[in-house]
N, C-alpha and C positions, 0 to 999 in steps of 0.2 A: 361204589355208588350207594349200595344198600346201607352201608354204615353212615355215609354222609347224610342220607335222608332221615335215618333214625336220630342222629345227632341234631339235625335241623328241627325235628319234631321236639326233642328234648329241650332245645334252646327256646322254642316258642312256649312250651309249658313252663320252663324255669323263669321266663320273663313275666308270667301272669302275676306273681306276688308283687312285682315292681309296679304293675299298673293297678292293682287292687288295694295295696297297702300304702300308707304314707312312707316317703323315703326321707331320711335325714338329710341327704344332699339337696333336697328341694324345699322341704318345710319341717323344721325341727319342732315347730309349735304343734303341727298336726300329729307327729309322732308322740309328743308328750300327752296330747289329749287322748290318743289311743291307749297309752298306759293307764290313764286315769279311768277310762271307760271299761277297759278290759284288763284288770290288774292280774287275773289269773292266767290269761293267755299271752299277753304281751311279752313278759320275760322269756318265755319259751320260744316265741317267734324271734325275739332279739338274739338269742343264743344261736339260732339257725341262720341268722344273717338275713331275715326277711325284710328288715328295715334299711338295709344297704345291699339290696340284691345285685345290682350291677357292679358292686365292688367286692362281692363275696368270692371266696376261693372256689366254691363249687360252681358258680356261674362262669368264672373265668376258666375253669377246667373244661367245661362243655364247649365253649367257643374256641378254646385252643385245640382241642381234639377235633373240632369241626374244621379248623384251619388246616390241621395236619391231614385230615381226611380229604379235604378239598385239593390240597397240593398233590396228594397221592393219586387222586383221580385224574387231575388236569395234565400234569406233566407227562405221564405215559401216553395219554391221548394226543397231546400236542406232538410228541415224537412220531407216533403212528400216522398223524395227519400229515407231517412233513414228508414221511416216506410215501404216503399215499398221493401227494401232489406230483410226485415224480413218476407215478405208475401210469402205464398206458391204458386206455379204455379196454374194457372186457371184450374179448373176441365174440363174433356173432354166434348166438346160440344155434344148435342144430335145428331145433323146431321153434321157429318164431311164432307159430300159431298158438302156442301155449302162453304167450305173454298177455298181459291185460289189454294192451293196445296192439292191434295187428290189422294188416291189410295187404292185399295183393292186386296188382293192376298191370296192364300191358302198355308200353310206350311204343309208338310208331317211329322208332329210331334205334340205331345200333347201340351196343353196350358203351362205346366210348362216349357218345353223346349223352347217354343216360347218366354215366358217371360224372360228366361235366356238370349236368343239372344238379345232381345230388351234392357235389362238392361246393357249387355256388350257393345252394340253399343252406348248407350246414356251415357257412362262414361265421366264425365266432365260437364254434364249438370245438372242443378238443377232440381230435379224431385220429384214427388209424384206418388204413385202407389197404386192400389188395386189389387185384385186377377186377374181382367181381363182388367184394364185400366192403362194407363201410361200418365202422364202430365209432360212435360219437357220444360225448358226455358233456353236460353243462351244469353249472351250479356248484363248482368246487369250493366257492367261498362261503357256502353256507356253514360248512363245518369249521372253516377259518373264523367266521363270525361267532359261532358258539364258543370256540376256544378263546377268542379275544374277550368275550364276555366274562368267562371264568378267570382268565388271567388278569383281567382288569379288576375283577372282584378281589383277588389276592392283593393286587397292587393298592386297591383302595384300603383294604384292612391294613397294610403295611404303612400307608400314609397316615391313617388314623393313629397307628402305634407310634409313629415318629412324633406326631403332635403330642400324644400323651407323655412321651418320654422326655422330649426337649422343649415343649411348650410351657406356657404359664399363663395364668389369669389373675388379675388383681383389680380391686375396687378402691377408689379414693374419692373423698368428698373434697370439693374445691369451691371456695367462696367465689360467687360472681362479683364483678366489679374490680377485676385485677388479680384474683387469686391465681397462683401458679403451682404447677406440679412438674417434677422432672423424674423421668424413668431412669434413675441411677442406682437403685437398690430397693430392697424389700421394705426398708424402714420408712419409705415415703408413702406406703400403702396402708390403708385402714384394714384390708383383708387381702391375703395372697395365697393362691393355690399354685404350687410349683409342680412341674413334671418330675418324674422320678429321676431324671439325670440333670435337674436344674438346682443349683445351690443358692441362687439368687445374687450372685456376685457379678456375673458377666451379662447384665442386661443390656440390650441395645439402647443407648442414651438418646433421649429426646425430651423436649420440655413443651408444656402446654400452658397457656395463659387464658383464663376465662374472662372476657371483657364484660359480657352481659348475658342475661338469660331472659327470654320472654315466653310466657305461657299464655295461650288463648283459650278461652273457655266459652262454651255455649251458654245460653240463658239459664239452662237448668243445671249448670255446674259441670257438665261433662267436658272433658278435656278435648280440645280440637287440635292443638299442635303445641309442641315444645321445641324451641329453637335457642341455641346458645352461639353467640358470636365469639369465636376463639381465635387465638393466634398460636402458632407453633414454630419451633425451631427443630430441624433435623440434626442428626449426628454430624453431618458435613458442616451445618451452620455453627454448631458448638465448637467443632475443631478449628474452624476458621475465625472464631471470635466474633461472629456476626451478632449484632445487638437488636436488629430489627426482627419483627415477628411476621410471619406469613399468615394472612387472614384465611379462615375457613368457616363456613356456615355449618356447624355441627347440629344435627337433628336426630330424631329417633331412628329413622331408616336411612341416615346418611352418615355413616361412620367415617372418621379420619383414618386414612391408610398411610402409613409411612414406616420406613425402616423394617419392614417385615411384621409390623404390629398393626393392630386396629384399635382405634379409641371410639367407644360407644358412649352415647348419652343414655344412661340407665334410669335416672330419676332425679328428683329435685325436692327442695323443701325450704324452710326458713330458719334463719339464725338471728334471734333477738340480741340486741346489743345493749349492755348495761354498763353504767358508770357508777362506782362507789366512791364517794368522797368521805374520807375518815375525819374524825374530829380534829386532827392536827393539820388538815388541809391537803393531805396527800391524796391522790386520785389514782384509781385503777380501773381500766376499761377492759371488759371482756366480751367476746363474741364466739359463741360455739353453736354448731348446728344442733337443732332439736329434732327429736325422732317424731316422724309423722305417724300418728296412731289412727287417723281416719283419712284414707286417700281421697275420698270423695269430697271432703270439705277442707282437707289439709290441716285439720286440727293437730297440733304437735305438743309434745311434752318434752321437758328437759330440765337442765340445771346448769348454772354458772357458778363456779367456785372461786373464791378470793381469799388469799392469805394476807393478813394485815402487814403492810410494810413496816420495816424497821424493828420488828420484834425478833430478837434472837434467842430469848429464854424459851426453852422447849415447853415448859409448863404453861407459860403465857400464851404460846402459839396455839396450844390446844384449847384455849378459852376464847380466842379472838377470831377464828376463822369464820367466814361467811359463806353461805350457800343460798343462792336464789333459784328456787325450784318451783315448777308449776306447769301451766299450760299456756299455749299461744293460739289465738284465733285470728286468721288473716282478715275474716269478715266477722266481727263479733255480733253475737245476739243481743248484747247489752244485759243490764241487770247485774245482781250480785253474783249469781252463778252463771258464768258465760259459757258459750260453745260457739263453734263456727258454723255459719250458714252458707258460706260461699268460699270456694278455694283460692280466689284471687285477693289481692291486697286492696280492699275497699275501705275497711274500717278496723284495722288491726288493734288488738288489745291482749294483754297478758293478765293472767290471775295467778299470783305467785305467793309462796310462803318464803319468809326470809328467816334462815336458820343460823344460829350462831354457836360456835363451840368447836369440838374437835372434828375435822373433816376426814381424818385418817390419812392425810397426805403424806405422813412421815412413817406409816406402818410398813412400808416396803411391799405392799400388795397392790395389784392392779385394781383400778376402779372403772366403773362405767362412766362415761361422759354424760349420760343421759339421766342419771339419778344419783342420789347420795346413798351412803351405807345405811340401810334401814336398822342394822344393829346398833348404830351410833345413836339413832333417835330413840330406840327402845331402852337403851341403857342410860338415857339422859345426858350423853356426852354432847348431843346436839339438841338445841332447844329453839323452838319457834318464837321469834321476837316480833314478827309482823305478818299480817296477811292482807293483801291489798290487790285491787285491780288498777292497772296502769295503762294509759294510751301513750303513744310516742310523745316525749317531752315532759311527761309528768314524773314527779318524784315523791318519795315517801321518807320521813325522817324517823330514825330508830331512837330508842330510849337513851342511847349514849351519844346522840348527836350525829351519828353516821347518816349520810344521805345516799339513798339508792335511786338512781334516775334510769328510766327506761328511754334510751336514746332513739331507738328506731329498730328497724329490721332489714336484714339483707338476704337475698336469695343464695341458696347453695345448689350445686349439681353433683350428682354422683356419677363419675366416669368409670367405665370399665376398660381396662387395657388387656387385650388378648393377643398373645403371640403364638403362632402355630407354624413351625417351619415346614409342616407337611401339607399345608393347605394348597400349594400349587400342584403338588403331586396328586392330591385328592381330586382336584378339579380335572387334571388331565386324565386320570384313570376313570373318573365319572363319565367324562365325554366319550372315552373309548369304550366303556361299558355299555353306554346307550347305543353307540354305533354297532358294536358287536351284537347286541340284542336285536337291533333293527335288521341287521344283515341276516341273522339266523332265522328271523320270523318271516322275512319277505323273500329271500332267495330260495329257489326250489332246485333240488338236485334231480336231474333226470337223464335217462340214457335213451339212445336211438340206434337202431341197427337197420341196415339195408343189404339185401343180397340180390345181385343181378343174374339173370339167366338168359343168354342170347338165344333167339329162335329165328327160323326162317319160315315165313308162311307159304301157303300153296301158291300164292302169286309171286313168290321170289323176293318179296320185301323183307328186309331185316328188321326184326323187332326185338324188344327186350321185356321180359317179364320181371317186375320189380316186386319183391317181397319186403315189407318193412314191419318193424316191431318196436314198441317203446315201453319203457318201464320207469315209473317215478320212484326215486329213493326215499321219498317221504310220503306220509299219508295226506299231505296237503293237496286240496283239490285244485284243478286248473290245467293239469297236463293233458287231460283228454282233449280240451279245446285246442291246445297248442299242437297235439299230435294231428288233429284234423286239419289244422291249417297247413302243417308240413305235407300231409298226404295230398291236400288239394293243390299245393304249389308244385309238388313233384309229378302229379297225375294229369296236369292240365294239358290240353291239346295246343300244339303250336298253330298259329294263324296261317 
């Protein structure tokens, strides 16, 4: 137990850097900012794992040792408690007067009647008795509650471990107005974090379709509610070839639960739609989610990239790619330099630069969907051919006759899929943990003894001297009052 307490203290101390320093798993931007502010200290802290405290080997070593220590404490105690449950109450001490609670009184009845009264009063107590002595004990479940608490804590940790090993979590952006997502593999996700025993190939299949998204805002622009009307199909529906969708009102605090997974509504944003009409009459339409840079006004930035159709020559392709990049304001401030003044779609407008040249789409390297490669602009491979503000329906014509039209905007939602096979076990053990804690805090273990001494008075009447004593097995107050009630019931005079 001493080792467990030391390790528990070390765990609390080790968690302090995770609370005081930015963590990569929560906010990489803050970590980068810390490196900028403290360039002499940050690398040392990084080598020690202080920016990934809860995933560091030294933190894992502490809680694994604590787990081993906890098991080493609880299992022997559980075995001793099981043996203790079968033990009979302790025999009556020789000198009851030395106990914290003690009294002696005389009953005007013989020993058999006194024994019957004591036996009746101690109903519900575990007791042993002889002809003239009684040993009773109550509150055995207190220790059981303590053990249930600690065993449930072990089960809780094992449930969390199962979730980390066999669970996964992924985020995906889906366009409102009919966009769909199916949980069939990791390629469908925008980001995916798998458990240590998950390879992403045997996911529980289900599909989700986002029919619409509604956001309500107060007059000051503060969000009041986010609701998405979705349809879903379970694994059974997919196996049976069902084509209909089950409706569900997805909200921030109302996740969809199905097939052992939970689907949460994490966020939302806007996806402007552009149509490019090339000089030869061919059209290409693109719509991609733009990154929200100001959550209070939903100001967004992003880019839409187009490769000119029908161009097969590689050198020509590098000269004719188009990128539309800029900012989008759902409620524009107006003017040449726009910003957003309200998060809802009241007066949408985009301020974009149209770039032409080499987009780097054939370089074989991954690109951000929110911006173009700055090195292409710096090298002159991408050149700006237009800068314009557009409202839905407006167009601009480039120098070669290409027409860029801002068609409108569509909402998108960010869905998070969480699969945790240990969640049911965690819930069950959490309930048992609370029940065990409640039992250990409320149940009092106490002992009671009585010794009967028959006497015959000078008047020839048989009487019984009753000597009683009590002892609480815990420091919890309250047994004194219970002992007084026992004494009063045993010593009362018959009518």
